[in-house]
N, C-alpha and C positions, 0 to 999 in steps of 0.2 A: 432409450431417451427421445424427446422431442424437442424440435429445434425449429423455431420460427424466425423469420425476418419480414419486416413490414413491407418490403419489396419483392417479396417471393409471393405467388399465387396460392402456394400450398405450403403445409408443414411437411419437412421431410424427417422421416423417422432412419435415424443412423446412430450407430455406435462409434463411427470413426471419421466421418468427413463433414464439415461445416462450409458451406457456401456463403461467403458474405456477399449481399447484393449491393455492392457499391462498385461496380465496375466503371460507372460514368464518373467516379471520383478519382480513381486511380489508373484508368487506360486499360485494365484487365481485370478481369475477377478472380481475386485469389481465393484460395482454399485452405481451410484449417483442418490439419488431420491430426487425430490424437495418435501420438508416435509413443507415448510412454506414461505410465501411470507409476508414481513412487509410493511405495507402501513401506512402512517400517513404525510409524508412530500408532498407537493404540487409542487415541483420542483425538478431538478436534484439532486441525492444523489452523491457527488463527493468522499466521503470516508467511509468506515465502518470496522474501525479497532476493533479487539476483544480483550477482556482483558486477561491478563496473566494466569488466572485461568480457561479460557473459559466460564464463567458464562453469560458474558454481551457482547455487542456489541454496539458501539456508531455511529452515524452518523451524516455527515454534507452536509447541503444542500443550493440551491441557494433560497431557501425560508426564508433565514436569520436566520434559528434555527439549534440548535444541539439537538440530541435526544438520549437517553439510552432506551436500550432493554434488556429484559431477553430473553437469547436464549431459554432456555428449554421451555418457555410458548408462546413466541413471544409476551409477554406484553411490551408495551411502559410504561416506568418507570417515565421517566422525558422529559420534553422540556426545554431546555436553550435557553432563549432570552436576546436579548441586542445588538447584532451586528446589524449594519444599511446597511450592503451590503451582498451579497452572502457570505456563508460561504463556502471555498474551501477545508478545512483540519480540522480534529481531531486527536487527539491522547489521550490515557489512560495512566495514570501514571502506572508504575509496581506495585506498592501496590493497585491500583484501587481506590483510595482516590479523585483524580482530574481529569478533562478533560482539555486540551489545544485545542484551535481553534484559526484558522485563516481567515481572511475576505477580501474583495474587500473593506472594510472601512478602510483598511491601521493598523488593530489592531490585537494583540493576546491577546485572553483572556482566564482567567484559572478561572475554575469553581470547586466548592465543590460538589462532587457526591452525598453526603447523603442529603443536603439540597436544591441543586439546585441555590446556591446564587453564584453570580459572586465574586471571591476572588480578582482578579487583572486584570486590563485593560493596557495591556503592549503596549505603544505607541513609536515610534522609527522608524518603517518602513515608507517609503514616497510612497511606490507604495503597490499594492494588495499583501497580503500574501496568498502564494501558497502551502507551506507545515509546516508543525511542527512534532517534534519528541522528546520524553523524552529519555534521557540517560537511559542505563539499569539500574542504581543505583537511578534514580529518582532524582538526585541531580542538573541536568541542564536540559535546555529546548531549543532546537534549531528551529529556524524558517527561512523562505526563502521568497524572495520577488521580485516584479517586480524591485523594486529598485536596483538589482544586488547585494544585500548583504545576507551574511549569519550571523545571530545574535544569540548569547548564553545568557540566561536568568537564573536567580535563581528562580524556579517557587515557591519556599516558601516565597520568600520576594518580587517578581516582579521587581528586579532591574536586569538591563542590566549588563551581565558580560563582553562581549566582542563583537565587530563587525568585521567579516571576509571579506574581499574584495580581488578580483582577477578575478570574473566572470565579463564579458563585456557585458552581456544582463541578462535578467531577468532569475530569478533562480524557480526552479519548484518543484524539489523534493529533500528531506534530509533525511538522517536516520545515525544511530549510529551504529558501529560495535557492535558485540555481548560483547565484553569485556570492551567496552566504550573507547577505547583508540582513535579510529579514528571516525571522521564524514565525511560523504560522501554528497555531493551535485550536482544536475543535473540542466543543464541551457540550455536556448534558444542558448547559443554561441557553441553549440555541442559538449562540454565537460562535463565530470564528474571529479569533484575535491575532493581529500582527503586531510582532515585537521588533524593536532594533536590537539586533544582538550585540552590538558593541555597548550600548549604555543598558539594555534591560527593559528600557521603557516600553509600554504599550503605546502603540502608534495610530493603529485603526483598530475599529469594532466592526465587523461585517455582520448584517442580520439578514434574515430571509427564510432559514428552516423553521417550519413550525413544530418542529420535534428536536429531539436530541441531536446534536451533530458528530459525527463519528470520522469516517474516512475522510482524508485531506490530501491534496497534490498541487503543488504549482505547475504550470506549464513549462516547457523545456526552455523559453524564453523569459521565464518570470513574469510575464505581462498578467496572466490569467492565473486564477487559484479556483479549484474545484472542490465542494465539500459535500458527502453524502450524508443524508439524515434519516433518521427512523421514520420521517413523514412520507418517505418512498419517492423522493426526489435527489437530484443532485443539482447544487446551485452553483453557477459559474460567475465570479466576479472579476471585473476589472480591478486589478490591483492598485493602481494609480488613482482612479476615480472614485473607487469603493462601489461603483454601480454593478447593480444584478445585470450581467449581459444576457443570460439564459437560465432557464430553470428545464432540467430534463426530467421528465416524468417515467417513473419507472414502476415498481411494485415492490413491497416488502419494506423491511426494515434493513436499509443500505449500510454495509459496513465499509470494506476496503473500495478506495477510488484511486485511479491511476490515468495517466496521460501517456499515449504511445511515445515512444522516443522521439519521432519527428513532430509531435504536437497534432497530428491529424484527428486522433481519436481517443476518447475516454472511455474506460473501462469501469464497471462498479460490480461487485457481488454483493449478496445479500443475505440474510438469515433464512430465507424461505428456500434457499438453493437456486436462486437465479442469477445467471450473469448475462449483463447486458453491456452493449458496446454502442457507442454512439459517434457521430461525425461531429467533431468540437466545433467547426465553423458554422454549422447549419443546425445543430441538434438532431438531426435525422438519425432515428435507430436503425444501424444496419446488423444487428444481431441480438437475438434473446436465446439464450442457453439454459434448459432446465437441467440441473445437477441433482443428484440424488440425496444430496445433504446439504448443510450450511456452507455456503460459499464465502468465506470471510475475505479472501484475498485474490485479486487478479492484478498480474503485472506482464508489462512487455520488456523483451529482452533488449540490448542497447540496439542492435540493427533493425528491430522490429520483424524479425524472422520466426520468432517464438512467442507463444502466449503461454502463461503459466497461470493456472486456476488451481484453488483447493476445494475440495470437497468432503466435509467429515476428516477422517483421519489419512485421506488420501491427497496426492498432489499430481494434478494432470499436467501434462506438456503438449503443447498444439504446435505443430509446426505450419508456418505461412508457406505454401509451395510457391507462390508468384511473389515474390518483393514487390512492395508497394513503392511507388515513385515518392520522393520526397517532397516536402511543401515547396511551392514557387515562392522565391523570395519577392 
């Protein structure tokens, strides 16, 4: 594979090590080393979130399964079966006891992590379920769908709490703010909308993408919101003012978007197999990584010592050899 960084005078061909050209930002130049590739899925992996304690990751795949993995060993712990369509999304509850997944079978399913048993089959959506997210306190689950709606559920009872309407086309991404007050959703209608979780009312409509909005993520402090689009950009909004702070130019149709846990970096993957990472405060690209297949998901672990990317049916774990300094307060 070929890895290029804007600050490196040459491209480095390597199968194992990536140098992030951002030493001036972090005091030293860290390296990403490909430490493990998780294989077990037979079709594209659409999402690979990491548990809050950093010990586990879950994966959702077009092979109609959800899997749970132990990060330290790379061991596959469980396979959750029951969906009858592609599984497009998965989330791990804050306490690590439940998984939630959404599928082309129009359902959201909640699973018991310890037993692998399906707890609830949440029916209500009338289109493919594209995104799910637990609230920070674990008391709510949000889901979004081709049916243009955002739905809130009680994951402990399986009951629907509220349906949020306003989007005019399919909804692909959903996330809660770190304080749990807001819910953001990204849609094919080229908007990102912010909802008041307590009332279910739409409070902000963010515009900017020239094509379908997909991946979406709040910064760790909740002040910024990043949204990836099929127009090859990641737009960063100031949540309070609704102003566009910065537009990150990439390439290809962007799917997953994330912030590093310390808020320094923004990562994104696209359908053309490219993973890019930018410095959040400047918009400077610090990494461009070409993968052999669709890169739906990019995630940082809780202490930013690991980056998880997906490529087709595989999940790659990249260790950061020199931990980055935390943001200066």
